[in-house]
N, C-alpha and C positions, 0 to 999 in steps of 0.2 A: 147207672142213679147215679145223681150229682151226692159228696160228701154231705150233705147239712152239717155237721163236725167242724167238717174242718173253714165250709164257709161264714161261722158263727164265730173259728178262732179268729180270719183273717177281718171279720169285722171288724172283733175286738182290737186287734193290733192297728187296727186304722183310727179309730178310736182314740186309745195308748197313747199314738204316732201326735197324733193329733195336738192330745194332752201334752206330750212333751215340746212341741212345737209352740205353744199355746204360752209355758211357762220361760222359755226362752226367750220371745219375743215379745213377755213383760218387763226383762231386763231392758230394754232399748227407751222406755218413758220413766223408769226406775231412777238410771241416769241420767236423764234429763230433769227429774226430778231434782235429786242431788244438784245439780249444774246448775240449774235454778235457784233454791238456797245458798248454795254453799260460792256460790261468782256473781253470778246475775243479780240479785236482789240486793246484796251489800257492796257490789260497785259500784250500781244507781245511787244507792241510799249513800253512798261515801262520797259518791259524783255533785251531786245536789247541795250537801254539806260544802264542801268546799266552796259550792259559787256562791250560796250565801253566805259564807265567810271575808268572799271576798270582796279587795279595795281596789279603787283610781288607782292605774298605775302613775308611778312620777315620774319621775326624768328622767331621774338615774334608773326604773326598772326599762324605761322603755330605751334607753341606749343600750340595758343589755338584753333587749328581747326575752326581757321574762314574757311569761304566757300565765302565768294562773293569778297577777290582776285582772282588772278591766279597763281597756284601754280603749278610749272612745274617737270618731275617727268622723268629718265631713264629707259625707257624697253625695254623689245626686244621682237620681233615679234615670235609667235610661231607658227599661220600662215596665211594664207588670203585667202578671200572667191570673187574670181572676172566674176562673169561668171552670165549672164543674166542683169538677175535684183536687183540681190544681191550682196551686195557692203562691205566687212564684214571684219574687221583683229581681231585677238586673239592676246594678247600680256599680258604676263607675266615679272612678276618683277626678275623670279628666286628663288626664295625664297618661300614665300604661299601666294602674288596676281596672280590672274587672270584674264581676266576679256575682251569681244565682244567690238567690238565700229564699227558703220557702217555710212556705207557715202552715198551719191546723188546719187554722180557718180565713177567713175577707177579712174581720174586724178586729180591734175596732181600723188600726190602722191602715194597712193595705188597700181596702177599697175607695180610701180617698185619695191613694196619690195616685198621681201622673206623671208621664215624661218630664223632666226640668225640676221637680222639686228636690228641694235639699234636706235630706234626712241626717238622721246625727246614727253611725254605728256603733253600738257597744261590742266588742268583743272580747272575748275569753275562750283559753286556748286557742285557739287561732282560729273558734267558731263563733260565727256571727249569732248572738243570744238575742237583743234590742234591738230593735231600731226604734225611734222618736223626733217627733217631726210637730213644732208648737204644739208643745205638754200632753201631745197623744203619744203611747208608743205601743207594743203591738214583742209578745216573742217568739222568734222564730221558732222552727221546729226543732234548733238544736240546741233550743235554752236546756237545763237539765228541768224535771218537773218532780215536785213530792208526790208519787205514784207508786210508788213500791208498791202500793197493795196490786194492781196487776199484777205485777209480777209473780205475787204472791197466787193471785190466782192461777196460773199459768202452770206453775209448780204444782199445787193440788191439785189441775186438769191430771198432770203427768202421773204423780203419786197414783191418785184415785185408777187410775185406766190400768198403772199398771198393776196393783192391788187385784181387779178385774180381771185379768189377763190372766195373774196366778188362779183364783181361785178356777176359774173355768178349767185351766189347764191341769189344777190338781184332782181337782172334782172327776174329769177322764181317766186317771190316772188310778186316782183309787177307785171309783167304780163305775164299771165303763161302761154296765148294763140299765144304771140308774141316773146318768148327768141329770133328767130333767129336775126343772124344768134352767136347767144351767146349759143352753144351746142363745146363741144369737137373737133369734127368733122365737117367742118376742122378749125373754127376760134381757138377754145383753143386751139387745136394742133402746129399750126404756133406760135401764139402766146408766149408755153411755152420755143418753140425752139428758138426762135428770144431771149427770155430774157435772158437764159445758154451761146448762142451764143457772146449777144453783152455784159454783164460784163464779162464772164472769156476773150470774146478780149478786152475790155476796162482794168482789171485790168494788166493781162499780161504787154498791153505795160503801161500802167502805173508804172508799176518794172522795165522793163526795160527802159526805159527814164527816172529816176527818180523821179516822179515826186508824191507829196504829197496823201495820199489817197484817200482825200476827192473828188478828182475827180473823183473819179471812181461813186461813185452815183453823180458828176453831171453832166458826159458824159453818161453815160450810161439809168440816167431816160429819158432826152431829146431824144433820141433817141429811149428805147421801145415805147415809147407813142405816137411818132410819125406814127410811124410804126402800134401800133396798131390802128393806127384813119385811114388812109390809106388803111390796108388789109381790116376796117370794113364799109369800105364807097366801095369795090370793091367790096365783099360779100354780103352788103348789096343789091348795082346795080344790079347783076349777082342773086338773089332770086327775086327781085322787077321785074326782066324785062318777059315782056311777051317771 
């Protein structure tokens, strides 16, 4: 005759083991959140600030091979790629140098470029940041942008996912028999989708409006928490109703 108590203990042991695993896994996105806010976001903000403060290189700067200033070169377009999601231009000085620059989109300059066109290449810290032709300019993919709000959005996703994993794991350790509704389906899945949608939505809105990066955690955190509480209340009421 099977030992029901023994099977029950093994089942609770598996639940607690999963709780420990979830708590340990929460350390990974927590570390990612720390890296975003302590290094990646400040680094991008400082890089954009330095770029905005950069001035054209003097003859002495060029002679000393300084890279924190803006240097300009006349180059020739060898070929362009403007199809699908690939936007590139291959440039040459018609002597020995040849390189390829990428763009985020085709306009306003790339879509009109053709082989043999002369363009002005602006470089900063050894990267081509702007191309110019007949007064029309376009930033390359290497040009620093004031979009650290999206860095904050990524950091908030990592931080909130870490909190979700920790809470789900802690519930399994504290009350392994009554862990509902802290399970993957449907509560965990809904919460994960909410975290991603809210953080990216707030981050994109902050970029478009031009408000500071700290508005992303300030707005996304209460929205996610309120949604989590409301969803938990509804699911708990559903599971406990006769």
